[in-house]
C-alpha positions in Angstrom: 0.0 0.0 0.0 2.9 2.4 1.0 4.7 1.6 -2.3 1.5 2.5 -4.3 1.2 5.8 -2.6 4.8 6.8 -3.2 4.5 5.7 -7.0 1.5 7.8 -7.4 3.0 10.8 -5.7 5.9 10.5 -8.0 3.9 10.5 -11.0 1.9 13.4 -10.1 5.2 15.3 -9.4 6.8 14.4 -12.7 3.5 15.5 -14.4 3.4 18.7 -12.8 7.0 19.4 -13.4 6.5 18.5 -17.2 3.6 21.0 -17.6 5.7 23.7 -15.9 8.7 23.0 -18.3 6.4 23.0 -21.3 4.9 26.3 -20.1 8.4 27.9 -20.2 9.1 26.7 -23.8 7.8 29.4 -26.3 5.4 28.4 -29.0 6.8 28.5 -32.6 5.6 31.5 -34.2 3.5 31.0 -37.3 3.8 33.8 -39.9 1.5 34.4 -42.7 3.1 34.5 -46.2 3.7 38.0 -47.5 1.0 39.3 -49.9 2.0 39.1 -53.6 3.5 42.1 -55.0 3.6 42.6 -58.7 7.0 43.7 -60.1 5.5 46.3 -62.5 2.3 48.5 -62.4 1.0 49.2 -65.8 -1.4 51.9 -64.6 -0.8 55.6 -65.8 -0.7 58.0 -68.7 1.8 57.7 -71.5 3.0 59.0 -74.6 5.2 57.7 -77.5 6.4 57.5 -81.0 6.1 54.6 -83.5 7.3 53.6 -87.0 6.5 50.8 -89.3 4.9 50.0 -92.6 1.6 49.3 -94.2 -0.3 47.9 -97.1 -3.7 48.8 -98.3 -6.2 47.8 -101.1 -8.6 49.9 -102.9 -11.3 48.1 -105.0 -13.2 50.1 -107.4 -16.3 49.2 -109.1 -17.2 51.4 -112.1 -20.7 51.9 -113.5 -22.9 54.1 -115.6 -26.4 55.3 -115.0 -27.0 52.8 -112.2 -26.3 49.7 -114.3 -24.2 46.8 -113.3 -20.5 47.6 -112.9 -18.5 47.4 -116.3 -15.2 47.2 -114.8 -13.7 46.4 -111.5 -10.1 47.0 -110.6 -7.9 46.5 -107.5 -5.3 49.0 -106.5 -2.6 48.0 -104.1 -0.9 50.7 -101.9 2.4 50.2 -100.0 4.6 52.5 -97.9 6.2 53.4 -94.6 4.3 55.1 -91.8 5.3 57.0 -88.6 3.6 58.8 -86.0 2.9 59.2 -82.3 0.4 57.9 -79.7 -0.8 58.9 -76.2 -2.9 56.7 -73.8 -3.9 55.7 -70.4 -3.9 52.4 -68.5 -5.8 51.1 -65.6 -4.6 47.7 -63.9 -6.6 45.5 -61.8 -4.8 42.3 -60.9 -3.5 40.7 -64.1 -6.1 42.7 -66.2 -5.0 45.9 -67.9 -7.9 48.3 -69.3 -6.7 51.2 -71.6 -7.7 54.0 -74.2 -5.2 55.2 -76.8 -5.4 57.6 -79.8 -2.6 57.8 -82.5 -2.0 59.8 -85.6 0.3 58.8 -88.5 1.8 60.3 -91.3 1.8 57.7 -94.2 3.6 57.0 -97.5 1.1 54.4 -98.7 0.4 54.9 -102.4 0.0 52.9 -105.5 -1.2 53.3 -109.2 -3.2 51.4 -111.7 -4.3 51.5 -115.4 -8.0 50.9 -116.0 -8.9 50.7 -119.7 -12.5 51.0 -120.3 -14.2 48.7 -123.0 -14.6 50.7 -126.2 -18.2 49.6 -126.6 -19.0 51.3 -123.3 -16.6 54.3 -123.1 -15.6 54.9 -126.8 -12.1 53.9 -126.0 -11.6 55.6 -122.7 -8.4 54.9 -120.9 -7.9 55.8 -117.4 -5.2 55.9 -115.1 -5.2 56.3 -111.3 -2.7 57.2 -108.7 -4.1 56.8 -105.2 -2.4 57.4 -101.8 -3.3 57.7 -98.0 -1.2 60.6 -96.7 -2.2 60.3 -93.1 -4.7 58.4 -90.9 -5.3 57.8 -87.2 -7.5 55.8 -84.6 -9.0 56.0 -81.3 -9.1 52.6 -79.6 -9.8 50.6 -76.4 -7.2 48.2 -75.0 -7.8 45.1 -73.0 -4.7 42.9 -71.9 -3.3 40.4 -69.7 -0.1 41.4 -67.8 2.6 39.2 -66.3 4.6 41.7 -64.4 6.8 43.4 -67.1 5.0 41.8 -70.0 1.6 42.7 -71.5 -0.3 40.9 -74.3 -3.3 42.8 -75.5 -6.3 43.2 -77.9 -7.4 46.6 -79.2 -10.1 48.0 -81.5 -12.1 51.2 -82.2 -12.6 54.0 -84.5 -10.3 54.7 -87.6 -10.1 57.7 -90.0 -7.8 58.5 -93.0 -7.2 60.9 -95.8 -7.7 59.3 -99.2 -6.6 60.9 -102.3 -7.2 59.9 -106.1 -5.6 61.5 -109.0 -6.9 60.2 -112.4 -6.1 60.9 -116.0 -8.5 59.9 -118.8 -8.6 60.3 -122.5 -11.2 59.3 -125.1 -11.7 60.4 -128.7 -8.6 62.8 -128.7 -9.9 64.6 -125.5 -7.7 64.4 -122.3 -8.8 65.3 -119.0 -7.3 65.2 -115.3 -9.2 64.9 -112.3 -8.4 65.0 -108.6 -10.6 64.0 -105.5 -9.8 64.0 -101.8 -11.9 62.7 -99.0 -11.7 61.9 -95.2 -12.8 58.3 -94.7 -14.3 56.9 -91.5 -14.3 53.1 -90.4 -13.3 50.7 -87.9 -10.0 49.1 -86.5 -8.9 46.0 -84.7 -5.7 44.4 -83.7 -3.3 43.4 -81.0 0.3 43.5 -79.7 2.8 42.7 -77.1 4.4 45.3 -74.9 7.5 45.0 -72.4 8.5 47.3 -69.8 12.1 48.4 -70.2 12.3 50.3 -66.9 10.1 52.1 -64.6 9.2 54.8 -67.3 9.9 53.2 -70.6 8.0 50.4 -72.5 8.4 49.1 -76.1 5.8 47.2 -78.1 5.1 45.6 -81.6 1.7 45.9 -82.8 -0.7 45.0 -85.9 -3.7 46.7 -86.7 -6.4 46.1 -89.4 -8.4 49.1 -90.6 -11.6 48.8 -92.8 -13.1 52.1 -94.1 -15.9 50.4 -95.8 -17.4 51.5 -99.4 -17.6 54.9 -100.6 -19.0 56.2 -103.8 -17.7 59.2 -106.0 -18.8 60.3 -109.4 -16.3 61.3 -112.2 -17.4 63.9 -114.6 -15.9 63.8 -118.0 -16.8 66.1 -120.9 -18.8 64.2 -123.6 -19.1 61.1 -121.6 -22.0 60.0 -119.2 -21.2 60.4 -115.4 -19.2 57.4 -114.2 -19.8 56.1 -110.7 -16.9 54.9 -108.8 -17.5 52.7 -105.8 -14.5 52.1 -103.8 -13.8 49.8 -100.8 -10.7 50.5 -98.8 -8.9 48.6 -96.1 -5.5 48.8 -94.7 -3.1 46.6 -92.7 -0.5 48.2 -90.4 2.7 46.6 -88.7 4.7 48.8 -86.4 6.9 49.2 -83.5 6.6 51.7 -80.7 8.3 53.4 -77.8 6.4 54.8 -74.9 7.3 57.0 -71.9 5.0 56.6 -68.8 4.4 59.3 -66.3 
């Protein structure tokens, strides 16, 4: 009996001592992982310059008096482009929203010869030189950012100056005509942009611009009015350098 009492007392002492020792050992601190911080923030206003090249197509259908077209021609325009852009970005997580406007000086131009069938135009021979000296866009942008890289789609409004110089001769009579107009349409494309530093970014971009179909009338003495229905679209590939504020 005495032995049992001593054993019980010993166990109680050891248990109380263990609790006291454990109480003196500090619990290991558990720290939450630090919040994710992106390396680059695309939010902000920027301006920049760009340069590249473009190729356009102007398809003209010629008709007289509302009849079916008597001739259709395709004119290809090629040239260098260059200009500037300004925009604003807002970033939320990995998503980047933005708006941008640009204006381009353009060297796009091309020429063609369009003979008219003698039975229709009494041997009329027409030549065209067409050019697009400038164009611009106002677009929205939607992209996915991975720190210093941004891939985006873009689209919106497009406008352009389109000029046609024509020379025509028939029956010994020659005439020169010129017309200029500002076209309106839409544009869509995309690109990839990379941050070079806190303030500088560079990008490559492609845009498709569609100006729809536009009608004009050519008046040549001694001939019935000739209707010219022209559809114009343009492709642009360019590189750009931006400064972010």
